C-alpha positions in Angstrom: 110.3 -140.6 6.8 113.1 -138.1 7.3 113.6 -136.9 10.9 112.9 -133.2 11.3 113.7 -132.7 15.0 115.8 -129.6 15.5 117.8 -129.7 18.7 117.7 -125.9 19.0 114.0 -126.1 19.8 113.6 -129.0 22.3 110.5 -127.7 24.1 107.3 -125.8 23.5 108.8 -122.8 25.3 111.5 -122.6 22.6 108.9 -122.9 19.9 106.7 -120.2 21.4 109.7 -117.8 21.6 110.6 -118.4 18.0 107.0 -118.2 16.8 106.4 -114.9 18.5 109.5 -113.4 16.8 108.1 -114.4 13.4 104.4 -113.5 13.7 102.6 -110.2 13.7 101.4 -109.3 17.1 97.7 -109.7 16.2 98.3 -113.2 14.8 100.3 -114.3 17.9 97.6 -112.9 20.2 95.0 -114.9 18.4 97.0 -118.1 18.8 98.1 -117.6 22.4 95.3 -115.6 23.9 92.3 -116.5 26.0 89.2 -114.6 27.2 88.8 -111.9 29.8 91.9 -111.9 32.0 93.1 -115.3 30.7 93.0 -117.0 34.1 91.8 -120.2 32.6 94.9 -120.5 30.3 97.2 -120.7 33.3 94.9 -122.9 35.4 94.7 -125.4 32.5 98.5 -125.8 32.3 99.3 -125.6 36.1 96.7 -128.3 37.1 98.2 -130.7 34.6 101.7 -130.0 35.9 100.5 -130.6 39.5 100.0 -134.3 38.6 102.8 -136.5 39.9 103.8 -139.9 38.6 105.2 -142.8 40.6 108.3 -144.6 39.1 109.1 -148.3 39.6 112.8 -148.8 39.3 113.7 -152.3 40.5 111.4 -154.5 38.5 111.8 -156.1 35.1 111.1 -153.7 32.3 110.9 -154.7 28.6 110.7 -151.2 27.1 107.8 -148.9 26.2 105.3 -148.8 23.4 103.6 -145.6 22.3 101.1 -147.1 19.9 97.5 -146.5 20.9 94.2 -147.9 19.6 91.3 -145.6 19.2 88.0 -146.4 17.3 89.6 -149.3 15.5 92.6 -147.4 14.3 96.1 -147.9 15.8 98.0 -144.6 16.0 101.7 -144.2 16.6 101.3 -142.1 19.8 98.4 -141.2 22.2 97.8 -137.6 20.8 96.3 -135.9 17.8 95.8 -132.4 16.4 92.8 -130.6 17.8 90.6 -128.5 15.6 91.8 -124.9 15.3 90.0 -122.2 13.4 91.7 -119.7 11.1 95.1 -121.5 11.1 96.1 -119.7 7.9 95.9 -116.4 9.6 98.5 -117.5 12.2 100.8 -119.0 9.6 100.1 -119.4 5.9 99.2 -123.0 4.9 99.6 -124.2 8.5 96.4 -126.3 8.2 97.8 -128.2 5.3 101.2 -128.5 6.9 99.8 -130.0 10.0 97.5 -132.4 8.2 100.5 -133.7 6.2 102.6 -134.0 9.3 99.8 -135.9 11.2 99.4 -138.3 8.2 103.2 -138.9 8.1 103.3 -139.6 11.9 100.1 -141.6 11.8 98.2 -139.3 14.2 94.6 -138.1 13.9 94.0 -134.7 12.5 90.8 -132.9 13.2 89.7 -130.2 10.7 87.5 -127.3 12.0 84.5 -126.1 10.1 86.2 -122.7 10.2 89.6 -124.0 9.2 91.5 -122.4 6.3 91.6 -125.6 4.2 88.6 -127.4 2.7 87.3 -130.8 3.6 88.3 -132.0 0.2 91.9 -130.6 0.5 92.5 -132.3 3.8 91.0 -135.5 2.5 93.5 -135.4 -0.4 96.4 -134.8 2.0 95.5 -137.4 4.5 94.0 -139.9 2.0 90.7 -139.7 3.8 92.2 -140.4 7.3 90.9 -137.3 9.1 88.3 -136.2 11.6 85.9 -133.3 11.0 84.7 -131.0 13.7 81.2 -129.5 13.1 80.2 -126.0 14.3 76.4 -126.6 14.3 74.7 -124.6 11.6 71.4 -122.8 12.2 69.9 -124.5 9.1 69.6 -128.2 8.9 70.2 -128.2 5.2 73.7 -126.8 5.6 74.4 -129.3 8.4 73.4 -132.1 6.1 75.6 -130.8 3.3 78.6 -130.6 5.5 78.0 -134.1 6.8 77.7 -135.5 3.3 80.8 -133.7 2.1 82.8 -135.1 5.1 81.6 -138.6 4.6 82.2 -138.6 0.8 85.7 -137.3 1.5 86.4 -140.4 3.6 86.0 -138.9 7.1 84.6 -141.5 9.5 84.9 -139.6 12.8 82.7 -136.5 13.4 83.3 -134.2 16.3 80.4 -132.0 17.5 81.1 -128.9 19.6 79.4 -128.2 22.9 81.6 -125.5 24.5 81.0 -122.5 22.3 77.4 -121.5 22.9 78.4 -117.9 22.5 81.2 -115.8 21.1 83.8 -115.3 23.8 84.9 -111.9 25.1 88.5 -111.8 24.1 90.0 -108.3 24.8 93.2 -108.9 22.7 91.2 -109.9 19.6 88.8 -107.0 20.0 91.8 -104.5 20.3 93.5 -106.1 17.3 90.4 -106.0 15.2 90.1 -109.8 15.0 86.6 -109.8 16.5 83.7 -110.4 14.1 83.7 -108.5 11.8 87.5 -108.3 11.5 89.3 -105.0 10.5 92.8 -104.2 9.4 94.1 -101.2 11.4 97.3 -99.2 10.9 98.6 -100.9 14.0 98.2 -104.3 12.4 99.7 -103.2 9.1 102.7 -101.9 11.0 103.1 -105.3 12.8 103.0 -107.0 9.4 105.8 -104.8 8.1 108.1 -106.0 10.9 107.4 -109.7 10.1 108.5 -110.0 6.4 108.7 -113.8 6.4 105.1 -114.1 7.5 104.0 -111.3 5.2 105.7 -112.7 2.0 104.4 -116.2 2.9 100.9 -114.9 3.2 101.2 -113.0 0.0 102.3 -116.2 -1.8 99.6 -118.3 -0.1 96.8 -115.8 -0.6 94.5 -114.3 2.0 93.2 -116.9 4.4 89.6 -117.9 3.9 87.0 -120.3 5.4 87.6 -122.8 2.6 85.0 -125.4 3.8 82.4 -122.7 4.1 83.3 -120.9 0.8 80.6 -122.6 -1.4 77.9 -121.2 0.9 79.2 -117.7 1.4 77.7 -115.1 -1.0 80.3 -113.6 -3.3 81.4 -110.0 -2.9 80.6 -109.6 0.8 82.5 -106.9 2.7 84.3 -108.0 5.9 81.5 -106.6 7.9 78.9 -108.5 6.0 81.0 -111.7 6.1 81.0 -111.4 9.9 77.3 -110.9 10.0 76.8 -113.9 7.6 78.9 -116.2 9.8 77.1 -115.1 12.9 73.8 -115.9 11.3 74.9 -119.2 9.8 76.0 -120.9 13.1 73.6 -121.4 16.0 76.3 -122.0 18.6 74.4 -123.8 21.4 74.3 -127.6 21.1 71.3 -129.4 22.6 69.8 -132.9 22.8 67.4 -132.0 20.0 70.4 -131.2 17.8 72.4 -134.2 18.8 69.7 -136.8 18.0 69.4 -136.2 14.3 73.2 -136.0 13.8 73.5 -139.4 15.5 70.8 -140.8 13.2 72.5 -139.4 10.1 76.2 -140.0 10.9 77.1 -143.7 10.4 80.7 -143.3 11.6 82.1 -142.6 15.1 80.5 -139.5 16.8 82.5 -137.6 19.4 81.3 -134.6 21.5 83.9 -132.0 22.5 83.6 -129.8 25.5 82.1 -132.1 28.1 83.1 -131.1 31.7 80.2 -132.4 33.9 78.5 -135.7 34.4 75.1 -134.4 33.3 76.4 -133.7 29.8 78.3 -137.0 29.8 75.1 -138.9 30.6 73.4 -137.2 27.6 76.3 -138.2 25.3 76.0 -141.8 26.5 72.2 -141.8 26.2 72.4 -140.8 22.6 74.9 -143.4 21.7 78.0 -141.2 21.1 81.2 -143.0 20.8 83.6 -140.6 22.5 83.8 -137.4 24.5 86.7 -134.9 24.7 86.9 -133.2 28.0 87.7 -129.6 27.0 87.2 -126.0 27.8 88.1 -124.8 24.3 91.7 -124.1 25.3 90.7 -121.6 28.0 89.2 -119.3 25.3 85.5 -119.3 26.4 85.0 -119.3 30.2 87.7 -117.6 32.2 86.3 -118.7 35.5 85.8 -122.3 34.6 87.7 -125.3 35.9 90.9 -126.7 34.2 90.2 -129.7 32.1 92.1 -132.2 34.1 89.9 -131.7 37.2 86.7 -132.8 35.6 88.6 -135.6 33.8 89.5 -137.2 37.1 85.9 -137.2 38.1 84.4 -138.3 34.8 86.9 -141.1 33.9 86.0 -143.5 36.8 82.3 -143.1 36.1 82.2 -143.3 32.3 85.2 -145.3 31.2 83.9 -148.3 29.3 80.6 -146.5 28.4 82.3 -144.0 26.1 85.9 -143.2 24.9 87.3 -140.5 27.2 89.7 -138.0 25.7 91.0 -134.6 26.7 92.4 -131.4 25.3 93.3 -127.9 26.6 96.5 -127.0 28.5 98.7 -129.8 27.2 102.1 -128.6 26.0 104.6 -131.5 26.4 105.0 -135.3 26.5 105.0 -135.1 30.3 101.6 -133.4 30.1 100.3 -136.1 27.8 101.6 -138.8 30.2 100.0 -137.0 33.2 96.7 -136.6 31.4 96.5 -140.3 30.5 97.6 -141.3 34.0 94.6 -139.2 35.2 92.1 -141.2 33.2 92.1 -140.0 29.5 92.4 -142.7 26.9 93.7 -140.2 24.3 94.7 -136.6 24.1 94.5 -133.7 21.6 96.6 -130.5 21.3 95.8 -127.4 19.4 98.2 -124.6 20.2 101.4 -126.7 20.6 101.5 -128.0 16.9 100.6 -124.5 15.8 103.5 -123.0 17.7 105.7 -125.6 15.8 104.5 -124.5 12.4 104.6 -120.8 13.3 108.2 -121.2 14.5 109.6 -123.5 11.9 107.2 -123.4 8.9 106.5 -126.4 6.7 108.4 -128.9 8.9 107.3 -127.5 12.2 104.6 -130.1 12.6 107.0 -132.9 12.1 109.5 -131.4 14.6 106.7 -130.9 17.2 105.4 -134.5 16.9 108.9 -136.0 17.0 109.6 -133.8 20.1 106.4 -134.9 21.9 107.1 -138.6 21.1 110.6 -138.3 22.5 109.3 -136.7 25.6 106.6 -139.3 26.2 109.1 -142.1 25.6 111.5 -140.7 28.2 108.7 -140.3 30.8 107.5 -143.9 30.3 111.1 -145.3 30.4 111.8 -143.3 33.6 108.7 -144.6 35.5 109.0 -148.1 34.1 105.7 -148.0 32.1 105.5 -150.4 29.2 102.2 -149.4 27.5 100.1 -146.2 27.3 97.2 -148.1 29.0 99.5 -148.8 32.0 100.1 -145.1 32.8 97.2 -144.9 35.3 99.1 -147.4 37.5 101.8 -144.8 37.9 99.5 -142.0 39.1 100.6 -140.8 42.5 97.5 -140.3 44.6 
């Protein structure tokens, strides 16, 4: 595999700056924004960066190994691509680009129900090596159809979502017309005109659509009625009563995303779930909630060994990944960071970002004298 690391963009901050210069404002706001006053965005990042690691300098050190086992698969690094909705709005074909990069780097890719590539397309790109994240439909028939399609496409890890019981109040999206239903304003059109690369790429790729949901959406709906249809189709709130039949039907690994308290973790264990992702939806749902790393540090000692513990939200670098695993996570996921890579650098942006993150983790592990990912908790400074 050719190396795609570009030395001019050695950090996520450089990728963010480049991405912002290439994206229309409404698309950038959708990617980077949170809810209400965006307090949770900053808390997520800062609390991870407050974690300190302890180096051991004067003992024998044989080198570091990034490979990490998860659900019987050995991945090349301890992170994967979190599910992101409407990727194609932010950068054309970004969902497909990231799926390809994840496959090439042997990392897990999680497809969202409201992603802009279909289950079948992502299966083709990844040769069936992908995860699927289910927004719970209001009707059981649609739920079962989506589960059957994912299974037939080779998916063996299903992620169910707990942290979106309601549509978030996101002022930037409301102002930009990206609430449901979306609308294209003169302001947005003017932004598109100043970003010709994005606009021509979008023209070539075609308007982004909910490709997985496309077979179930009535033809000819206006944008307003499409929004109403999507609102009606998904029930939002996950409950024990909804988890139980999914566990019965899904024969692969079942992961719940959005767990931040022991009561919900207990329910996940009770129903025989295989993993939980400590997450607050990237700070996009509850502006006055905790950062993700704080509940992680409480949940890991209590539930490790009972269920696989993972985390997303707020991670932007290899140092963040190392700090999160040192704090108790067994694996991590990132949504915005790979998207910044694609929005900044296009088709090869995912490859660049993954190479950058692996270089960063490697350096941290070599600096503190850590040989394996599983050993990182030994380097946590209390």
